[in-house]
DSSP file (Angstrom, degrees, kcal/mol; ACC not computed):
  #  RESIDUE AA STRUCTURE BP1 BP2  ACC     N-H-->O    O-->H-N    N-H-->O    O-->H-N    TCO  KAPPA ALPHA  PHI   PSI    X-CA   Y-CA   Z-CA
    1    1 A M    >         0   0    0      0, 0.0     3,-1.2     0, 0.0     4,-0.2   0.000 360.0 360.0 360.0  -5.0  174.4  -56.3  184.2
    2    2 A R  G >   +     0   0    0      1,-0.2     3,-1.7     2,-0.2     4,-0.3   0.773 360.0  71.0 -67.9 -23.7  174.3  -53.2  182.2
    3    3 A Y  G >  S+     0   0    0      1,-0.3     3,-1.0     2,-0.2    -1,-0.2   0.729  86.1  69.8 -65.1 -19.7  176.4  -54.8  179.4
    4    4 A L  G <  S+     0   0    0     -3,-1.2    -1,-0.3     1,-0.2    -2,-0.2   0.682  94.7  51.6 -70.8 -13.8  173.5  -56.9  178.5
    5    5 A Y  G <  S+     0   0    0     -3,-1.7     2,-0.8    -4,-0.2    -1,-0.2   0.446  81.9 111.8 -99.6  -5.3  171.6  -54.1  177.2
    6    6 A D    <>  -     0   0    0     -3,-1.0     4,-1.4    -4,-0.3     5,-0.2  -0.550  47.7-167.6 -72.8 109.8  174.5  -52.9  174.9
    7    7 A T  H  > S+     0   0    0     -2,-0.8     4,-2.0     1,-0.2     5,-0.2   0.873  85.1  61.5 -64.6 -37.0  173.4  -53.5  171.3
    8    8 A K  H  > S+     0   0    0      1,-0.2     4,-2.1     2,-0.2    -1,-0.2   0.858 103.7  51.1 -56.9 -41.1  176.9  -52.8  170.0
    9    9 A L  H  > S+     0   0    0      1,-0.2     4,-2.1     2,-0.2    -1,-0.2   0.874 109.8  48.8 -66.9 -39.6  178.1  -55.8  172.1
   10   10 A W  H  X S+     0   0    0     -4,-1.4     4,-1.9     2,-0.2    -2,-0.2   0.776 108.8  53.0 -72.9 -28.2  175.5  -58.0  170.7
   11   11 A D  H  X S+     0   0    0     -4,-2.0     4,-2.4     2,-0.2    -2,-0.2   0.890 109.8  48.0 -72.2 -40.8  176.2  -57.0  167.1
   12   12 A K  H  X S+     0   0    0     -4,-2.1     4,-2.4     2,-0.2     5,-0.2   0.942 111.1  51.9 -63.4 -43.3  180.0  -57.9  167.6
   13   13 A I  H  X S+     0   0    0     -4,-2.1     4,-2.3     1,-0.2    -2,-0.2   0.941 111.9  45.7 -61.1 -45.4  178.9  -61.2  169.1
   14   14 A E  H  X S+     0   0    0     -4,-1.9     4,-2.6     1,-0.2    -1,-0.2   0.903 112.0  51.8 -71.0 -37.7  176.7  -61.9  166.0
   15   15 A Y  H  X S+     0   0    0     -4,-2.4     4,-2.7     2,-0.2    -1,-0.2   0.949 110.3  47.3 -58.1 -48.6  179.4  -60.9  163.7
   16   16 A V  H  X S+     0   0    0     -4,-2.4     4,-2.4     1,-0.2    -2,-0.2   0.910 113.4  49.9 -59.0 -45.0  181.9  -63.2  165.3
   17   17 A I  H  X S+     0   0    0     -4,-2.3     4,-2.5    -5,-0.2    -1,-0.2   0.931 109.4  50.8 -59.2 -49.1  179.4  -66.0  165.2
   18   18 A E  H  X S+     0   0    0     -4,-2.6     4,-2.4     1,-0.2    -2,-0.2   0.887 108.7  52.4 -55.1 -42.5  178.7  -65.4  161.5
   19   19 A C  H  X S+     0   0    0     -4,-2.7     4,-2.0     1,-0.2    -1,-0.2   0.917 110.4  47.2 -61.5 -44.4  182.3  -65.5  160.7
   20   20 A L  H  X S+     0   0    0     -4,-2.4     4,-2.4     2,-0.2    -2,-0.2   0.835 112.5  47.3 -63.4 -39.5  182.8  -68.8  162.5
   21   21 A M  H  X S+     0   0    0     -4,-2.5     4,-2.4     2,-0.2     5,-0.2   0.843 110.5  54.0 -72.2 -32.7  179.8  -70.4  160.8
   22   22 A F  H  X S+     0   0    0     -4,-2.4     4,-2.4    -5,-0.2    -2,-0.2   0.938 112.3  43.8 -63.9 -43.7  180.9  -69.1  157.4
   23   23 A G  H  X S+     0   0    0     -4,-2.0     4,-2.5     2,-0.2     5,-0.2   0.925 114.8  49.3 -66.8 -46.4  184.4  -70.7  157.9
   24   24 A G  H  X S+     0   0    0     -4,-2.4     4,-2.5     1,-0.2    -1,-0.2   0.895 113.7  45.1 -65.0 -36.2  182.9  -74.0  159.3
   25   25 A L  H  X S+     0   0    0     -4,-2.4     4,-2.1     2,-0.2    -2,-0.2   0.915 112.7  50.1 -75.4 -37.1  180.5  -74.3  156.5
   26   26 A F  H  X S+     0   0    0     -4,-2.4     4,-2.5     2,-0.2    -2,-0.2   0.938 112.6  48.6 -56.4 -50.0  183.2  -73.4  153.9
   27   27 A I  H  X S+     0   0    0     -4,-2.5     4,-2.5     1,-0.2     5,-0.2   0.951 110.6  50.7 -54.1 -53.7  185.6  -76.1  155.5
   28   28 A A  H  X S+     0   0    0     -4,-2.5     4,-2.5     1,-0.2    -1,-0.2   0.882 109.4  52.8 -58.8 -35.7  182.7  -78.7  155.5
   29   29 A A  H  X S+     0   0    0     -4,-2.1     4,-1.0     1,-0.2    -1,-0.2   0.919 109.0  46.5 -65.7 -43.8  182.2  -77.9  151.8
   30   30 A V  H  < S+     0   0    0     -4,-2.5     4,-0.5     2,-0.2    -2,-0.2   0.877 113.7  50.5 -64.4 -35.7  185.8  -78.5  150.9
   31   31 A I  H >< S+     0   0    0     -4,-2.5     3,-0.6     1,-0.2     4,-0.3   0.950 117.4  39.0 -60.3 -52.4  185.7  -81.8  152.9
   32   32 A R  H 3X S+     0   0    0     -4,-2.5     4,-3.1     1,-0.2     8,-0.4   0.507  91.4  86.9 -83.3  -4.1  182.7  -83.0  151.2
   33   33 A F  T 3< S+     0   0    0     -4,-1.0    -1,-0.2     1,-0.2    -2,-0.1   0.840  87.9  52.5 -66.4 -32.4  183.4  -81.9  147.7
   34   34 A S  T <4 S+     0   0    0     -3,-0.6    -1,-0.2    -4,-0.5     3,-0.1   0.788 122.4  28.9 -79.2 -22.9  185.4  -85.0  146.7
   35   35 A T  T  4 S+     0   0    0     -4,-0.3     2,-0.4     1,-0.2    -2,-0.2   0.826 131.5  17.5-103.6 -30.7  182.6  -87.4  147.9
   36   36 A N     X  -     0   0    0     -4,-3.1     4,-2.2     1,-0.1    -1,-0.2  -0.846  53.2-176.7-145.1 104.3  179.2  -85.6  147.5
   37   37 A I  H  > S+     0   0    0     -2,-0.4     4,-2.3     1,-0.2     5,-0.2   0.804  86.0  55.8 -78.1 -20.8  179.0  -82.7  145.3
   38   38 A F  H  > S+     0   0    0      2,-0.2     4,-1.7     1,-0.2    -1,-0.2   0.860 108.3  49.3 -69.2 -35.3  175.3  -82.0  146.1
   39   39 A E  H  > S+     0   0    0     -7,-0.2     4,-2.2     2,-0.2    -2,-0.2   0.933 111.4  50.2 -71.0 -45.2  176.1  -81.8  149.8
   40   40 A A  H  X S+     0   0    0     -4,-2.2     4,-2.8    -8,-0.4     5,-0.2   0.950 109.8  50.6 -51.4 -51.3  179.1  -79.4  149.1
   41   41 A T  H  X S+     0   0    0     -4,-2.3     4,-2.3     1,-0.3    -1,-0.2   0.887 107.3  52.9 -56.6 -39.7  176.9  -77.2  147.1
   42   42 A F  H  X S+     0   0    0     -4,-1.7     4,-1.8     2,-0.2    -1,-0.3   0.889 110.9  47.5 -67.9 -39.2  174.4  -77.2  149.9
   43   43 A Y  H  X S+     0   0    0     -4,-2.2     4,-2.6     2,-0.2    -2,-0.2   0.907 109.7  51.8 -65.2 -45.2  177.1  -76.0  152.3
   44   44 A I  H  X S+     0   0    0     -4,-2.8     4,-2.0     1,-0.2    -2,-0.2   0.847 107.3  53.8 -59.9 -32.7  178.3  -73.4  150.1
   45   45 A F  H  X S+     0   0    0     -4,-2.3     4,-1.6    -5,-0.2    -2,-0.2   0.928 112.1  44.7 -63.9 -46.8  174.7  -72.1  149.7
   46   46 A L  H  X S+     0   0    0     -4,-1.8     4,-2.2     1,-0.2    -2,-0.2   0.858 111.3  54.7 -68.5 -32.2  174.4  -71.8  153.5
   47   47 A A  H  X S+     0   0    0     -4,-2.6     4,-1.3     1,-0.2    -1,-0.2   0.871 105.5  50.8 -62.5 -38.5  177.8  -70.3  153.6
   48   48 A T  H  < S+     0   0    0     -4,-2.0    -1,-0.2     2,-0.2    -2,-0.2   0.810 111.2  49.9 -72.4 -30.3  176.9  -67.6  151.2
   49   49 A I  H  < S+     0   0    0     -4,-1.6    -2,-0.2     1,-0.2     7,-0.2   0.902 114.3  43.0 -66.9 -45.1  173.8  -66.7  153.3
   50   50 A I  H  < S+     0   0    0     -4,-2.2    -2,-0.2    -5,-0.1   -28,-0.2   0.678  82.7 122.9 -70.8 -23.1  175.6  -66.5  156.5
   51   51 A A    ><  -     0   0    0     -4,-1.3     3,-0.8     1,-0.2   -32,-0.1  -0.062  62.0-138.3 -48.1 140.7  178.6  -64.6  155.2
   52   52 A P  T 3  S+     0   0    0      0, 0.0    -1,-0.2     0, 0.0   -33,-0.1   0.712  99.5  59.7 -75.0 -19.9  178.9  -61.4  157.2
   53   53 A F  T 3  S+     0   0    0      2,-0.1     2,-0.4     0, 0.0    -2,-0.1   0.631  81.8 100.0 -84.2 -12.9  179.7  -59.3  154.0
   54   54 A V  S <  S-     0   0    0     -3,-0.8     2,-1.4    -6,-0.1    -5,-0.0  -0.615  71.1-141.7 -80.9 128.4  176.4  -60.2  152.3
   55   55 A K        +     0   0    0     -2,-0.4     2,-0.4     2,-0.0    -1,-0.1  -0.335  47.3 139.5 -94.6  57.2  173.9  -57.4  152.7
   56   56 A I        -     0   0    0     -2,-1.4     5,-0.1    -7,-0.2    -2,-0.0  -0.792  64.8 -93.3-102.6 141.3  170.7  -59.4  153.3
   57   57 A N     >  -     0   0    0     -2,-0.4     4,-2.7     1,-0.2     5,-0.2  -0.155  35.9-125.9 -47.9 135.8  168.1  -58.2  155.9
   58   58 A P  H  > S+     0   0    0      0, 0.0     4,-1.7     0, 0.0    -1,-0.2   0.813 107.5  49.5 -54.4 -34.8  168.9  -59.9  159.2
   59   59 A I  H  > S+     0   0    0      2,-0.2     4,-2.0     1,-0.2     5,-0.2   0.951 111.8  48.2 -71.7 -52.0  165.4  -61.3  159.7
   60   60 A L  H  > S+     0   0    0      1,-0.2     4,-2.4     2,-0.2     5,-0.2   0.899 110.7  53.1 -56.3 -37.8  165.3  -62.7  156.2
   61   61 A K  H  X S+     0   0    0     -4,-2.7     4,-2.3     1,-0.2    -1,-0.2   0.920 106.5  51.2 -64.0 -42.1  168.7  -64.2  156.8
   62   62 A R  H  X S+     0   0    0     -4,-1.7     4,-2.1     2,-0.2    -1,-0.2   0.841 111.2  48.8 -55.7 -43.9  167.6  -65.9  159.9
   63   63 A Y  H  X S+     0   0    0     -4,-2.0     4,-2.2     2,-0.2     5,-0.2   0.835 111.4  48.3 -68.3 -37.1  164.6  -67.4  158.1
   64   64 A L  H  X S+     0   0    0     -4,-2.4     4,-2.1    -5,-0.2    -2,-0.2   0.878 112.9  48.0 -71.5 -34.6  166.7  -68.6  155.2
   65   65 A L  H  X S+     0   0    0     -4,-2.3     4,-3.1    -5,-0.2     5,-0.3   0.926 112.0  48.2 -72.4 -41.4  169.2  -70.2  157.5
   66   66 A I  H  X S+     0   0    0     -4,-2.1     4,-2.6    -5,-0.2     5,-0.2   0.984 115.4  46.0 -62.1 -47.2  166.6  -71.9  159.7
   67   67 A S  H  X S+     0   0    0     -4,-2.2     4,-2.4     1,-0.2    -1,-0.2   0.909 112.8  51.0 -62.6 -35.5  164.8  -73.3  156.6
   68   68 A G  H  X S+     0   0    0     -4,-2.1     4,-2.3    -5,-0.2    -1,-0.2   0.896 109.6  48.1 -68.1 -38.1  168.1  -74.3  155.1
   69   69 A F  H  X S+     0   0    0     -4,-3.1     4,-1.9     2,-0.2    -1,-0.2   0.807 111.9  51.4 -76.4 -27.3  169.2  -76.3  158.2
   70   70 A I  H  X S+     0   0    0     -4,-2.6     4,-2.1    -5,-0.3    -2,-0.2   0.914 109.4  49.1 -68.1 -39.6  165.8  -78.0  158.3
   71   71 A F  H  X S+     0   0    0     -4,-2.4     4,-2.0     1,-0.2    -2,-0.2   0.901 111.9  49.8 -64.7 -40.8  166.1  -78.9  154.7
   72   72 A G  H  X>S+     0   0    0     -4,-2.3     5,-2.3     1,-0.2     4,-1.0   0.904 108.7  51.9 -60.7 -41.3  169.6  -80.3  155.5
   73   73 A L  H  <5S+     0   0    0     -4,-1.9     3,-0.3     1,-0.2    -1,-0.2   0.893 112.0  47.4 -63.9 -41.5  168.3  -82.2  158.5
   74   74 A L  H  <5S+     0   0    0     -4,-2.1    -1,-0.2     1,-0.2    -2,-0.2   0.816 111.8  49.0 -69.9 -28.7  165.7  -83.8  156.2
   75   75 A M  H  <5S-     0   0    0     -4,-2.0    -1,-0.2    -5,-0.2    -2,-0.2   0.642 114.3-118.1 -78.7 -16.2  168.1  -84.6  153.6
   76   76 A G  T ><5S+     0   0    0     -4,-1.0     3,-0.5    -3,-0.3    -3,-0.2   0.664  70.9 133.7  86.0  18.9  170.4  -86.1  156.0
   77   77 A Y  T 3 < +     0   0    0     -5,-2.3     2,-0.3     1,-0.2    -4,-0.2   0.688  63.3  63.7 -77.2 -18.4  173.4  -83.8  155.5
   78   78 A F  T 3         0   0    0     -6,-0.5    -1,-0.2     1,-0.2    -5,-0.1  -0.290 360.0 360.0-102.4  45.8  174.0  -83.3  159.3
   79   79 A N    <         0   0    0     -3,-0.5    -1,-0.2    -2,-0.3    -2,-0.1   0.415 360.0 360.0 -84.5 360.0  174.9  -86.9  160.3
């Protein structure tokens, strides 16, 4: 159970999840680009926030993502 307290492990897990979400949002933007440009732009915006190479404060990044996903739910983008 000592591995649960290892911050380097949690940082690596967070990095992998950020990469997967970045890839998924980018693929969703490419798929939606032909039908709805506003939705594709929204996905690209979220992908740029979640990108692991962007140097945004992690707490600010989480707040931006949560507010972005709530906005996407209200707009009906995640059907």
